C-alpha positions in Angstrom: 80.9 96.2 140.1 81.7 94.1 143.1 82.3 95.4 146.6 84.0 93.9 149.6 82.8 95.0 153.0 84.3 94.3 156.4 81.6 94.2 159.0 82.7 93.5 162.6 80.8 94.6 165.6 81.7 92.2 168.4 79.8 94.0 171.2 77.0 95.6 169.1 74.9 93.0 167.4 72.0 95.4 166.7 74.3 97.9 165.0 75.8 95.0 162.9 72.4 93.9 161.8 71.6 97.5 160.6 74.9 97.8 158.8 74.4 94.4 157.0 70.9 95.5 156.0 72.3 98.7 154.6 75.0 96.9 152.6 72.6 94.4 151.3 70.3 97.2 150.0 73.0 98.7 147.7 72.6 98.4 144.0 76.0 96.8 143.7 76.6 93.3 145.1 78.5 93.3 148.3 80.5 90.5 149.8 80.5 90.9 153.5 83.7 89.7 155.4 83.9 89.1 159.1 87.6 89.4 159.4 90.2 91.9 158.1 92.5 90.8 155.3 96.3 91.1 155.9 96.6 93.4 152.9 94.3 95.7 151.0 92.4 93.8 148.3 92.5 94.9 144.6 88.7 95.5 144.5 86.7 98.2 146.2 86.6 97.9 150.0 84.6 99.5 152.7 85.5 98.9 156.4 82.2 99.4 158.2 83.1 98.1 161.7 83.7 99.3 165.2 86.7 101.6 165.6 88.9 98.9 167.2 88.2 96.4 164.4 89.2 98.8 161.6 92.6 98.4 160.0 93.5 102.1 160.1 96.6 101.6 158.0 94.4 101.0 155.0 93.3 104.6 155.3 96.4 105.6 153.4 94.7 104.1 150.4 92.0 106.6 149.5 90.1 104.0 147.5 89.3 102.2 150.7 86.4 103.7 152.6 86.1 103.3 156.4 83.4 104.1 158.9 85.5 106.1 161.4 88.0 108.9 161.4 91.3 107.9 162.9 91.7 110.9 165.1 88.6 112.7 166.5 89.4 113.4 170.1 88.5 117.1 169.9 84.9 115.9 169.3 84.4 112.8 171.5 86.5 113.6 174.6 84.8 116.1 176.8 88.0 117.9 177.9 89.3 118.0 174.4 85.9 119.3 173.1 86.0 122.0 175.8 89.4 123.2 174.8 88.5 123.0 171.1 85.4 125.2 171.6 87.4 127.7 173.8 90.0 128.1 171.1 87.4 128.5 168.4 85.5 131.2 170.4 88.8 133.1 170.9 89.0 133.5 167.1 85.2 133.6 166.5 83.6 135.4 169.5 80.3 135.8 167.7 79.8 132.1 167.2 76.6 130.5 168.4 78.7 128.3 170.6 79.2 131.3 172.9 75.6 130.7 174.2 75.2 127.0 173.2 78.2 125.6 175.2 77.9 125.8 179.0 80.7 127.6 180.9 83.3 124.9 181.4 86.6 124.3 183.3 88.9 121.4 182.4 91.0 119.9 185.2 93.5 117.0 185.4 93.6 115.4 188.8 94.7 112.1 190.2 94.1 112.6 193.9 91.6 114.7 195.8 94.3 116.6 197.7 95.5 118.2 194.5 92.4 120.4 194.6 94.1 123.1 196.7 96.6 123.7 193.9 93.9 123.7 191.2 91.9 126.3 193.1 94.9 128.5 193.2 95.3 128.3 189.4 92.9 126.8 186.9 89.8 126.9 189.2 90.5 130.3 190.7 87.4 131.9 189.0 85.2 128.9 189.9 86.3 129.2 193.6 84.9 132.7 193.8 81.5 131.4 192.7 81.2 128.3 194.7 78.8 128.5 197.6 76.3 130.5 195.7 72.8 129.1 196.1 71.9 130.4 192.6 74.6 128.4 190.8 75.3 124.7 190.6 78.0 122.8 188.7 78.2 119.4 187.2 81.4 117.2 187.2 82.0 114.9 184.3 84.9 112.6 183.6 86.5 113.6 180.3 86.7 110.0 178.9 83.8 108.2 180.7 80.5 107.5 179.0 76.9 106.4 179.8 76.6 108.8 182.7 79.4 107.3 184.8 81.1 109.7 187.2 78.6 112.5 186.8 78.0 114.5 190.0 76.4 117.8 190.9 77.8 120.2 193.5 77.7 123.9 194.5 80.5 124.2 197.1 84.1 123.2 197.4 83.4 120.9 200.3 81.1 118.7 198.2 83.5 118.6 195.3 86.3 117.5 197.6 84.1 114.7 199.1 83.1 113.5 195.6 86.7 113.2 194.5 87.7 111.5 197.7 85.0 108.9 197.1 86.2 108.4 193.6 89.8 108.0 194.9 88.7 105.3 197.3 86.4 103.5 194.8 87.2 99.9 194.1 85.6 97.3 191.9 82.2 96.5 193.4 80.5 93.1 193.3 77.2 93.0 191.4 74.3 94.1 193.5 71.1 92.0 193.5 69.0 95.2 193.5 68.9 96.2 189.9 67.7 99.8 190.6 70.8 100.4 192.7 72.9 98.8 190.0 71.6 101.2 187.4 72.5 104.2 189.5 76.0 103.0 190.5 77.9 105.6 188.5 81.2 105.8 190.5 84.5 105.9 188.7 88.2 105.5 189.7 89.8 109.0 189.7 93.4 107.8 189.3 92.4 105.9 186.1 90.6 108.8 184.5 92.4 112.0 185.7 90.7 114.3 183.2 87.5 116.0 184.2 85.3 118.9 183.1 83.3 121.1 185.4 80.3 122.7 183.7 77.8 125.2 184.9 74.6 123.3 185.5 71.6 124.5 183.4 69.0 125.5 185.9 66.2 126.3 183.5 65.6 123.1 181.4 62.5 122.6 179.3 60.2 120.3 181.3 57.6 118.0 179.8 55.7 114.9 180.9 56.4 112.0 178.5 53.3 110.2 179.7 51.3 112.6 177.6 52.6 110.6 174.6 51.0 107.2 174.8 53.4 104.4 173.7 51.1 101.4 173.9 47.4 100.3 174.2 47.7 99.8 177.9 49.1 103.2 178.8 46.9 106.0 180.1 47.4 109.7 180.2 48.1 111.0 183.7 45.5 112.9 185.7 48.3 115.2 187.1 51.2 116.3 184.9 54.7 116.3 186.3 57.6 118.0 184.6 60.5 115.8 183.7 64.0 116.8 182.5 65.2 115.3 179.2 67.9 115.6 176.7 67.9 115.2 173.0 69.9 112.6 171.1 70.5 113.7 167.5 72.3 111.5 165.0 74.6 113.0 162.4 77.0 111.5 159.9 80.3 113.3 159.1 81.6 112.4 155.6 84.9 113.0 154.0 86.7 116.3 154.7 83.9 117.4 155.5 80.2 117.2 154.8 77.8 116.9 157.8 74.4 115.3 157.6 71.9 115.7 160.4 69.1 113.2 160.7 65.8 115.0 161.5 64.3 112.3 163.7 65.6 113.3 167.1 65.1 111.3 170.3 64.0 112.8 173.6 65.4 110.8 176.6 63.6 111.5 179.9 64.6 111.2 183.6 62.7 108.6 185.6 61.3 111.0 188.2 60.0 114.6 188.1 62.5 117.3 188.0 63.5 119.3 191.1 66.2 121.9 191.5 69.4 120.5 192.9 69.4 120.2 196.7 72.2 119.0 198.8 71.2 116.3 201.3 72.6 115.7 204.8 75.6 113.7 203.3 76.3 116.6 200.9 75.4 114.4 197.9 72.7 115.5 195.5 70.1 112.9 194.4 70.9 112.4 190.8 67.7 110.7 189.8 65.8 113.8 188.7 68.8 115.0 186.7 70.2 111.9 184.9 68.5 111.3 181.6 70.9 108.8 180.2 69.1 105.6 179.1 72.2 103.6 179.9 71.4 104.2 183.6 67.7 103.4 183.2 67.7 100.2 181.1 65.2 98.7 183.6 62.6 101.3 182.4 62.7 99.9 178.8 61.1 102.4 176.4 59.2 104.3 179.1 61.4 107.3 179.0 62.1 107.5 175.2 60.1 109.6 172.8 60.6 111.2 169.4 60.9 115.0 169.5 58.2 115.2 167.0 55.9 113.2 169.2 56.1 115.9 171.9 54.2 118.5 169.9 51.1 119.2 171.9 52.6 118.3 175.3 52.2 120.9 178.0 55.3 123.0 179.0 55.7 122.5 182.7 58.7 124.7 183.3 58.3 127.1 186.2 58.6 130.3 184.1 55.8 129.3 181.7 52.5 130.3 183.2 49.3 128.5 182.4 51.3 125.7 180.8 51.2 126.3 177.1 51.9 123.5 174.7 55.0 122.7 172.7 54.3 123.6 169.1 55.5 122.4 165.8 57.2 125.8 165.3 59.1 125.2 168.6 60.3 121.8 167.3 61.3 123.3 164.0 63.3 126.0 165.7 65.0 123.5 168.0 66.1 121.5 165.0 67.3 124.6 163.3 69.4 125.5 166.3 70.8 122.0 166.5 72.0 122.2 162.9 73.6 125.6 163.5 75.4 124.4 166.7 76.6 121.2 165.0 78.0 123.1 162.1 80.0 125.5 164.2 81.2 122.6 166.5 82.6 120.7 163.5 84.1 123.9 162.2 85.9 124.3 165.5 87.2 120.7 165.3 88.5 121.3 161.8 90.5 124.2 163.1 92.1 121.8 165.6 93.9 119.4 163.1 96.0 117.8 165.8 93.0 116.3 167.4 90.6 115.9 164.5 91.7 114.8 161.1 88.9 114.7 158.5 90.4 112.3 155.9 88.5 112.2 152.6 87.9 108.4 152.6 86.1 108.2 156.0 82.6 108.7 157.3 81.3 108.3 160.9 78.0 108.2 162.7 77.9 110.4 165.9 75.3 110.6 168.6 75.1 114.2 169.8 73.4 115.2 173.0 71.7 118.5 173.6 69.7 120.1 176.4 66.8 122.4 175.7 66.6 125.3 178.1 64.2 128.2 178.4 65.5 131.3 176.6 65.7 133.8 179.5 66.2 136.6 177.0 63.1 135.6 175.0 61.6 138.3 172.9 57.9 138.2 172.1 57.4 136.4 168.9 60.9 134.9 168.9 62.2 131.5 169.9 61.1 130.4 173.3 64.0 127.9 173.9 67.7 127.7 173.5 69.7 124.6 172.6 72.8 123.7 174.7 75.4 121.2 173.5 76.2 118.6 176.0 78.6 116.0 174.3 79.3 114.1 171.2 79.5 110.3 171.2 81.3 108.0 168.9 79.6 104.6 168.3 76.5 105.7 170.1 74.5 103.0 171.8 71.7 103.0 169.3 70.2 99.8 170.7 68.9 101.8 173.7 66.4 103.4 171.3 64.2 100.4 172.0 62.0 98.3 169.8 59.2 100.8 169.4 61.4 103.3 167.6 64.0 101.0 166.1 62.5 101.8 162.7 64.0 105.2 162.7 67.5 103.6 162.7 66.8 101.5 159.6 65.5 104.5 157.6 68.3 106.7 158.7 71.0 104.6 157.0 
């Protein structure tokens, strides 16, 4: 049996190399095309390409397989995901998402002076809590990625200043200083408009990635320092709908030790201890990337853990179990929102899902010590940022 495969990844050569390797490993012979035919061919066809290169009209033919769902906004857009989960929790109040999804507000704003109206309506409850030293909030553009536009605040004045800066932001020339370039996360508010405001998780699990040596020239530190990190899990959604979770999960660490948010003189919070996105830390290479499994035996440096016990294999197993349960309910929520997620039977898609691991403040002796929090779901995840050391997990996951 012959197979035609369309493989086009114009801005992701590493992804393309993995896709080609997977196609070439099939038992059936596959002819790989680098352009889309004008009409569906008579033979079996798979479109394994970036979303923009897929001929979505072919999806009407169920014999043609494609590597992306046509409509999946309720998963990959932060404000759509928030609404989707809110709707699901209204119908299923006992869902795990009740504790796994941070408290979130969605707003649509083009200019900073629209905040007054929002605080009188959508953000009325948030307005009552702002100014509390015990709670911080994180602002995220609904459609931006790679950490762009993320800011942390705990009062209305700071939020107003952040939005004013976004409003005034224009295209900036490249800076010679790469470190500044990596942390330039400004966005243009009038072009994005949709934002989510989420409660900031103040009790993240903290570890020191330097305890896991990544090369012969690296040494374990004499003094351990707790770094914040998030988990990147890869899953494949198939058809309408089966979900597969890959059990090799990445841990992506911040570049500096964690500290609780603290407003500076200019009201802005230093994001460096809080941002764990590798897209903003490409100058670090693989320094901040580990496998979750590799962290077994690392000391837990979170404030509420006295005597710094170690992360155990049981902890990791429970974290993976929680990820699977949270993912299952998240996709169930999306399926109940058919306008913004349509799980057609002849599609599959790889998603990169980000989670934060927090201390379980309601921990019962003998029970799980940590709680997984869903952060976001990414289509066409930047898998090249895994780095050469761990690139092998991507080949074996296909």
